C-alpha positions in Angstrom: 170.4 213.4 138.1 170.5 210.4 140.2 173.0 208.3 137.8 175.5 211.4 137.5 175.3 211.5 141.4 176.0 207.7 141.5 179.0 207.9 139.1 180.5 210.9 141.4 180.0 208.9 144.3 181.7 205.9 143.1 184.6 207.8 141.5 185.1 209.3 144.9 185.2 206.2 146.4 187.6 204.6 144.0 190.0 207.7 144.7 189.9 206.7 148.3 190.7 203.1 147.5 193.2 203.8 145.1 195.1 206.0 147.7 195.4 203.2 150.0 196.3 200.7 147.8 198.7 199.8 144.8 200.1 196.9 143.1 204.0 196.2 142.9 205.4 193.7 140.9 205.5 191.3 143.8 201.8 191.8 144.8 199.8 193.3 141.9 196.3 195.0 142.0 193.3 192.9 141.0 191.2 195.5 139.4 187.3 194.9 139.1 185.0 197.0 137.0 181.3 196.0 136.3 179.1 197.4 133.9 175.5 196.6 133.2 176.1 193.6 130.7 179.7 192.4 131.5 182.2 192.1 134.4 186.0 193.1 133.9 189.2 191.9 136.0 192.6 192.5 135.3 195.7 192.1 137.5 197.9 195.3 137.2 201.6 196.4 138.3 201.1 199.8 138.8 204.9 200.2 139.6 205.8 199.1 135.9 202.3 200.5 134.4 201.7 197.2 133.1 198.6 195.0 132.8 199.9 191.6 133.4 196.5 189.6 133.2 192.9 190.4 131.9 189.7 188.7 131.6 186.2 189.8 130.8 182.6 188.1 130.5 182.0 189.4 127.2 182.7 186.2 125.6 181.2 184.0 128.1 177.6 183.7 126.7 176.1 181.1 129.2 174.5 181.4 132.2 173.0 184.5 134.5 175.5 187.5 135.1 176.2 186.1 138.5 177.6 182.7 137.1 179.7 184.7 134.3 181.1 186.5 137.2 181.8 183.3 139.1 183.6 182.4 135.9 185.7 185.2 135.5 187.2 184.9 138.6 188.3 181.3 137.8 189.7 182.6 134.3 191.6 185.5 136.2 193.1 183.0 138.7 194.2 180.8 136.1 195.7 184.0 134.1 197.4 185.3 137.3 198.9 181.7 137.7 200.0 181.6 134.2 202.2 184.7 134.7 203.5 183.0 138.1 201.1 185.6 140.5 199.7 183.9 143.6 199.4 187.1 146.0 197.4 190.2 144.6 195.9 193.1 146.0 191.9 193.3 145.7 190.9 196.8 144.2 186.4 196.3 144.1 186.6 199.9 141.8 184.6 201.8 143.9 181.7 199.1 143.6 180.1 197.6 146.9 181.4 194.1 148.0 178.4 192.1 147.0 176.9 190.3 144.2 178.8 189.9 141.1 182.2 191.4 142.4 181.8 189.1 145.9 181.4 186.3 143.6 184.2 187.1 141.4 186.5 187.7 144.3 185.3 184.0 146.0 185.7 182.3 142.8 189.6 183.7 142.3 190.0 182.7 146.0 188.7 179.5 145.2 190.8 179.1 142.4 194.1 179.9 144.2 194.4 183.2 144.3 195.4 184.8 147.8 194.6 188.4 149.1 
């Protein structure tokens, strides 16, 4: 099964990434997850085990998936600024840094997040 292999490979990449990075209260982790229909972003403080801000594209009905990813990037930057966070560590969640993941990251940077 090809999809099972893809999932196993992504989980292995995710473990390698998480072994190297973690979020703290000074520099939380911006975690990204994408499904076929939506993209999700969370700002997480791993030392406290809390999600500080989260946004997803489920309620954004207009535009293509790439436009929705850009909008989620802007919204997560605004939500992070609302809880006084400017610096984050980017966690792509094992997904390649292309397409919707890259658009979300670029939009978050343009909106003021630093990573």
